[in-house]
C-alpha positions as CSV (number, residue, x, y, z in Angstrom):
1,X,9.2,248.4,89.7
2,X,10.0,251.5,87.7
3,X,11.4,253.1,90.8
4,X,13.9,250.2,91.2
5,X,14.8,250.5,87.5
6,X,15.5,254.2,88.0
7,X,17.5,253.6,91.2
8,X,19.8,251.1,89.5
9,X,20.1,253.3,86.5
10,X,21.2,256.2,88.7
11,X,23.8,254.1,90.4
12,X,25.2,252.8,87.1
13,X,25.1,256.2,85.3
14,X,26.8,257.9,88.2
15,X,29.3,255.1,88.8
16,X,28.4,254.4,92.4
17,X,29.6,250.9,92.8
18,X,29.3,250.2,96.6
19,X,29.1,251.8,100.0
20,X,32.9,251.7,100.3
21,X,33.5,253.3,96.9
22,X,34.7,256.9,97.1
23,X,33.1,257.9,93.8
24,X,31.0,260.0,93.4
25,X,32.1,262.3,96.3
26,X,28.5,263.5,97.1
27,X,27.4,259.9,97.7
28,X,30.2,258.9,100.1
29,X,29.3,256.2,102.6
30,X,26.0,255.6,100.9
31,X,24.9,252.2,99.5
32,X,25.7,251.6,95.9
33,X,24.7,249.3,93.0
34,X,26.2,246.3,94.8
35,X,24.2,246.6,98.0
36,X,21.0,247.8,96.3
37,X,21.0,244.9,93.8
38,X,21.6,242.3,96.6
39,X,18.8,243.7,98.7
40,X,16.4,243.9,95.8
41,X,16.8,240.3,95.0
42,X,16.3,239.3,98.6
43,X,13.0,241.2,98.5
44,X,11.9,239.3,95.5
45,X,12.5,241.9,92.8
46,X,12.8,240.0,89.4
47,X,16.3,240.0,88.1
48,X,15.0,241.3,84.8
49,X,14.2,244.6,86.5
50,X,17.8,245.0,87.6
51,X,19.0,244.3,84.1
52,X,16.6,246.9,82.8
53,X,18.2,249.4,85.2
54,X,21.7,248.5,84.0
55,X,20.6,249.0,80.4
56,X,19.0,252.4,81.2
57,X,22.0,253.6,83.2
58,X,24.5,252.6,80.5
59,X,22.3,254.2,77.9
60,X,22.4,257.5,79.8
61,X,26.2,257.5,80.4
62,X,26.8,256.4,76.8
63,X,24.7,259.3,75.5
64,X,26.6,261.8,77.7
65,X,29.9,260.4,76.5
66,X,28.7,260.7,72.9
67,X,27.8,264.4,73.6
68,X,31.2,265.0,75.2
69,X,29.5,265.6,78.6
70,X,31.3,262.6,80.2
71,X,34.8,261.2,80.0
72,X,36.3,257.8,79.5
73,X,36.8,257.5,83.3
74,X,33.1,258.0,83.8
75,X,32.4,255.2,81.4
76,X,34.8,253.0,83.3
77,X,33.3,253.5,86.7
78,X,29.8,253.1,85.3
79,X,31.0,249.8,83.8
80,X,32.2,248.7,87.3
81,X,28.9,249.6,88.8
82,X,27.0,247.7,86.1
83,X,29.2,244.6,86.7
84,X,28.4,244.9,90.5
85,X,24.7,244.4,89.5
86,X,25.4,241.7,86.9
87,X,27.4,239.8,89.5
88,X,24.1,239.2,91.4
89,X,22.0,238.3,88.5
90,X,24.6,236.2,86.6
91,X,23.0,232.9,87.8
92,X,19.7,234.0,86.3
93,X,21.3,235.0,83.1
94,X,23.1,231.7,82.8
95,X,20.0,229.7,83.6
96,X,18.1,231.5,80.9
97,X,15.5,232.9,83.4
98,X,16.6,236.4,82.3
99,X,17.0,236.6,78.5
100,X,19.8,238.5,76.8
101,X,18.8,240.5,73.7
102,X,21.4,238.7,71.6
103,X,25.1,237.9,71.3
104,X,27.8,240.2,70.1
105,X,31.3,239.0,69.2
106,X,34.0,241.6,69.2
107,X,37.8,241.8,68.6
108,X,40.6,244.0,67.5
109,X,41.8,242.8,64.1
110,X,45.1,241.0,63.2
111,X,48.2,243.1,63.8
112,X,46.6,245.6,66.1
113,X,47.2,245.3,69.9
114,X,45.0,248.3,70.9
115,X,42.0,247.5,73.1
116,X,40.8,250.7,74.9
117,X,38.1,251.5,72.2
118,X,37.1,247.8,71.9
119,X,36.7,247.5,75.7
120,X,34.5,250.6,75.9
121,X,32.3,249.4,73.1
122,X,32.1,245.9,74.8
123,X,31.1,247.5,78.1
124,X,28.3,249.7,76.6
125,X,26.9,246.9,74.5
126,X,27.0,244.5,77.5
127,X,25.2,247.2,79.4
128,X,22.7,247.4,76.6
129,X,21.5,243.9,77.4
130,X,23.6,241.8,75.1
131,X,26.0,238.9,75.8
132,X,29.4,240.0,74.7
133,X,32.1,237.5,73.5
134,X,35.3,239.5,73.6
135,X,38.0,237.8,71.5
136,X,40.7,240.2,72.6
137,X,43.3,241.8,70.3
138,X,45.3,240.7,67.3
139,X,42.4,238.5,66.3
140,X,42.9,236.5,63.1
141,X,40.1,236.0,60.6
142,X,39.6,232.3,61.4
143,X,39.0,233.2,65.1
144,X,36.1,235.5,64.1
145,X,34.7,232.7,61.9
146,X,35.0,230.1,64.7
147,X,33.2,232.4,67.1
148,X,30.4,233.0,64.7
149,X,30.0,229.2,64.2
150,X,29.9,228.8,68.0
151,X,27.3,231.5,68.5
152,X,24.7,231.2,65.6
153,X,22.8,234.4,65.0
154,X,25.4,236.7,66.6
155,X,26.5,240.1,65.4
156,X,30.2,240.9,65.0
157,X,32.2,244.0,65.8
158,X,35.7,244.6,64.4
159,X,38.0,247.3,65.8
160,X,41.2,248.8,64.5
161,X,43.3,251.7,65.6
162,X,46.2,251.5,63.2
163,X,45.8,252.6,59.6
164,X,48.1,249.8,58.6
165,X,45.6,247.2,59.9
166,X,42.6,248.5,57.9
167,X,43.4,245.9,55.2
168,X,43.2,243.1,57.8
169,X,39.8,244.4,58.8
170,X,38.7,244.3,55.1
171,X,40.0,240.7,54.8
172,X,38.1,239.6,57.9
173,X,34.9,241.3,56.7
174,X,35.2,239.7,53.3
175,X,35.6,236.2,54.9
176,X,32.6,236.7,57.2
177,X,30.5,237.9,54.3
178,X,31.5,234.9,52.2
179,X,31.0,232.3,55.0
180,X,28.2,233.8,57.0
181,X,26.4,236.3,54.7
182,X,23.6,236.9,57.1
183,X,25.8,238.1,59.9
184,X,25.6,241.8,60.9
185,X,29.1,243.2,60.9
186,X,30.0,246.5,62.7
187,X,33.3,248.2,62.3
188,X,35.0,251.0,64.2
189,X,38.2,252.7,65.3
190,X,40.1,255.9,64.8
191,X,41.0,255.3,61.1
192,X,37.6,253.9,60.1
193,X,35.1,256.0,58.2
194,X,31.6,255.5,56.8
195,X,33.2,255.4,53.3
196,X,35.5,252.6,54.3
197,X,32.7,250.7,56.0
198,X,30.7,250.8,52.8
199,X,33.8,250.0,50.7
200,X,34.6,246.7,52.6
201,X,30.9,245.6,52.8
202,X,30.3,246.0,56.5
203,X,26.8,246.8,57.8
204,X,27.4,249.6,60.2
205,X,30.0,252.2,61.3
206,X,29.7,254.5,64.2
207,X,32.2,256.8,66.0
208,X,30.6,255.9,69.3
209,X,29.3,252.8,71.1
210,X,25.9,254.2,71.9
211,X,24.9,254.3,68.2
212,X,26.1,250.7,67.9
213,X,23.7,249.7,70.6
214,X,20.9,251.5,68.8
215,X,21.7,249.7,65.6
216,X,21.8,246.3,67.3
217,X,18.5,246.9,69.0
218,X,16.9,247.2,65.6
219,X,17.8,243.6,64.8
220,X,16.9,241.8,68.0
């Protein structure tokens, strides 16, 4: 089974989605994550093995991105390859046959319409084996609170790109702390620092998504 995990991880890390996908050029006309996952399930490979491959592949591309050895475009195509696998094991995830590690709620705070960073974090955390509830952009505090109520035990990520919306992040974190004190709160975005994270009472700050996955893994 480890060979299958490694094969899926390779497809995901390299962003080889399917046989018809042109990327990467050296794998042109070869089967990709889509075909391999479908064939593996037909042969009786447990869906949890395919999920493990996704997790490993996203971990590798996330590490490369954090080390400036990969670009945003690499993360995006890896995410597409990962979703090609998840498409096949979705019924098993929904039935509970394959367990997610936990639930992660994420959104860009009120007043901020930027979502590129949030989307990248969502993709890597999803690839890390978590169910991701993406609330979108311009998310008011009450929407974060409602999502936490609907997903007991979840962790929450707040993103901001504009310096002017840092105060809105602080407001949301304060409300989460007051209403759901046991919830792990992660913050990130261009204007966010470790000092600001500590100041507003959030649990974790990281400049890259891979470290966020590492932090979440400590609490599952």
